[in-house]
N, C-alpha and C positions, 0 to 999 in steps of 0.2 A: 137413421133418423139425421147423420151428416151428410148424405148421400146429396150432391151438390156442391155442398159446402168444404167439403177435404181441401180443394185449391185455396180456400180462403183461411183456413185453420191453417195451414202450412205457409203461409206468404205473412200471416200472423205473426207464427213463431219464430221464422225466419228473420222477421224484422226486429221482434225480441232479442232475439239470440246476437245481431249484427248490432243493434242500441248497445250490449251489454260489451261486447268485444270493443265496439267506440271505446265509449267510456275507460273500459281496464287499460287501453291502449294512453287512452287521453290524456290517464292520472298518470302512466308507467312515462310519457314522455313531458309531461309536468315535473315528474319526480327528480328526472333524467337534468333537464334543462335546469330547476333549482338546484343540480350540485354540481353542475359545470358554471354556473353562476356566483356559486359559495362565494363570499369573500374570506380572506384569512387575512393576518399581519404578517407584512413583508418589509424586508428595506428599502427606502426611495431615496432618492435626491433629493436633498432638501434645497438646493441651490443649485444653479447651471452648473455643472463640473466639466473642465476642459480635459483633455485629453491627455493624460501622463500626470495628472493632480491625484496624490499622496490623498486616500478613503481616511476620514476622520470623522469625528462626532460634530464637525462643524461644518460639513458639507453632507451628512447621513441624517436621516429620520425613520419612523417607523410609521406605515399608513396601512389601513385594510384595503387589496385592492382583490380582483377577480381572480381565480386561481387559474380560471379556462383559459387567460390568455398569459400568465406568466409561471406555467409551472417550474420552471427553474430558476425564478427567482428566490434570492438568498433570505431565510428565515432569520428573525436578529438574533435567537441562541447559536445561531450556526457562525456569525461573526469572530467572538472569540476563540469557538472550539476551533474553527480553520485559521485562524490568526490572519484574516483580514484585514484590521487596522494596518492603517501605513503602507499595504498594498497599493500600487497604483491602475488607475483603469486604463483599460486598451483602446477606449471610445470615448467622446464627449457625451456627456449625458445631459440633459435636459429636468429642469424640476421637476419632480413629481413621476419621473423616471421612474420603474422597480431595477434593483440592483441584480442581476444574472451572473451563473458564474463567468459564464463567455465575456465578462466586462473586465473581467481583472485578467490586468495584464501578467503575463509570464516570461521572463527575463532570459529564458534560455537563450533564444538567440542573440541576445545581445551579451552573455558572458562567456567569455572563452574559459573552457577546461583548463588551460595552462597556468590562469589565475587560482585556481584552488592549489596546487603543487606549490610546495615549500620551495625557497628558492636553492636552498642550500642541499645540494644531491636528494630531491623530491624527484621522483618519476611516478608518473600515470602510465599504467600497463591494463592491456584488456585480455580477460583471459574467458572462454568458452565454458558454461553453466548450464544445465538442463536438470529438470525435474525431480530429483529428492537432492543433488548436488547443491540446487539451486536452490533448497529450504522450500520450495513450493511457491514461490514467486512471492515471499513475505520479506524477503530483503529491500530495504531503502538506502538512498544514499545518508553516507555519515553513520551508518550504522559500522560496528565492529566486528569483525569475524577472526577466527583462526582457518587457516588453509590444510587441510590435510593430504597428502599421494597415498597414491594405492601403486606400487610396484610389481616387480616380479626379484625377487631376492635372489641374489648372484649365488650367493654358497649354498643356499637349499633349494632353488629352482620356485619355490614356493612364493606364495604372494605375501607381500607386509605392508604394512600400513606405518606412517610415520607423519608427524606434525611436522610442517615444512615452516611457517610461518603463524606466529601469536599475534593478535591484537591488530589487524591490519583494519586500514579504515579504505569503506567504500565508498569511492566519489561519485559515479553513476552506475545505473542497473539498465542495460539496453538503451537509449535514447535519453532515460529522464535523470536527471543532476539536480545536485540540491536544489540549484533554482527553481527548476520546474514546476508549474502550481499543479500539483496532480487532481484538484479536485473537479477541475476543467477538462481531464482527461475521459476517454473512452474506456471500462474496466478493462478490455483486449488489450487496452495503449501500454497498459499497465504491466504488462506481460514481459519477460526478456531470456535471451538465450545466452547474454553475457554479460560479463559485469567490468568495471575499470576499479581497479584500486591503485591506493598510494603507497608504494614501495621503495626503498635504496634499490639503486643500479643493479647490484649484485644479488637482491632480492630478484630483480625483475629477471635477472638473467638463469635465475633459480629455475624460476616459475615456468620460462620459456621452456626450457630444456624438460623440466618435468611434465608438462605436460606433453609435448612429443612419446615419450618412452611412457606414461603410466597416464591414471587418472585422478581429476582434483575432486576434493570435497571442501565444501566449508562449512561452519560452524558458528552458529550466533552468538555472541556475549554479551551483557549488559555492555553499555557506552560508558559505566561508571569503572569499569574492571580494565584496568590498564595494566595489571599484569602480566610479566613472561619468564615464564622458568625454562631453564638449559634442561631440556628432554632428549637424551640418548639412547634410554630405551626403544626399541620399534617394537611394532605388536606383529605376530606371526600366529599362524597356525598353534606352533610349540607354545609361545608362551602363556595362549590361551589356554590350552589344553589340560598343560599341566599345571596352571593354575600360578603361576609366575605374574603374567599381567594384572591379574584381581587382586593379588597381594599388593602388587606396588599401588592399583589405585584407593586401595583402604589404608595405605600409609600413606597417602596425597589425604584424604578425607581426612584422616588423623590430626595432620598438619593442620587444615583449615579450620576444624573444630578450635584445634589449639589456638590459634591464631585469633579467631573471632570469641573465646573466652577466657583467654589466659588460664587456662588448665587443661593440663594433661589428660588425655584421654586413655582408660588402660583399656585393652581388653573389647575392643568395640564400643565403648563406652557402660558396659554392661555392670 
């Protein structure tokens, strides 16, 4: 029945399939183009902004722009979150230009680290840290830390841990200082293997020596917690196994609760 017509039938089927594929591909391409040309509200220059001009509500506004060409344009909600108001632009902007993260000036190169060191006996010291000692790269300039040293106990020959310094302010993590605009840095650029801390001259001597003979670790504290206590007790394997260290910790917890509530805690608060 189909003798002699098979080639024609195959050609018709092939044409139909080709049409279907072409239509599907056209729809997919159309959807892709539409998504690329989608517009979103972003921050743009309200007027011409010369280089070095602080950003303000007088020279910035919002507008709908294509995301295709300005993927790094700043969203209106990010202006307050990233504290962009008042920062200067690194390049001149024309009226209507979207504000990009790369447009915001970082004053790191213009600011000397020495300007952040207090005039009376203040010193900046860089110490090596990595991995867990660096708190997994979570530290940032202006954070407050305690510095703990791990050493060989000269009496017992075992390891011991001691808090060397408390409430130490971090001035920089690697190449990032308090003046660096971290929003324009690549994620890898935020990592560090050293930190620069603000200490007194005697503390600097102690840290330099401690770093030579032992290992240094950091513990992060709330920046509003500026308390410092004298801690002569050192942590050793013996104080851990005998429960002596745990007992001291419990006593400290009781003192903290007593200070915060004004009520003396008896038997662990039970």
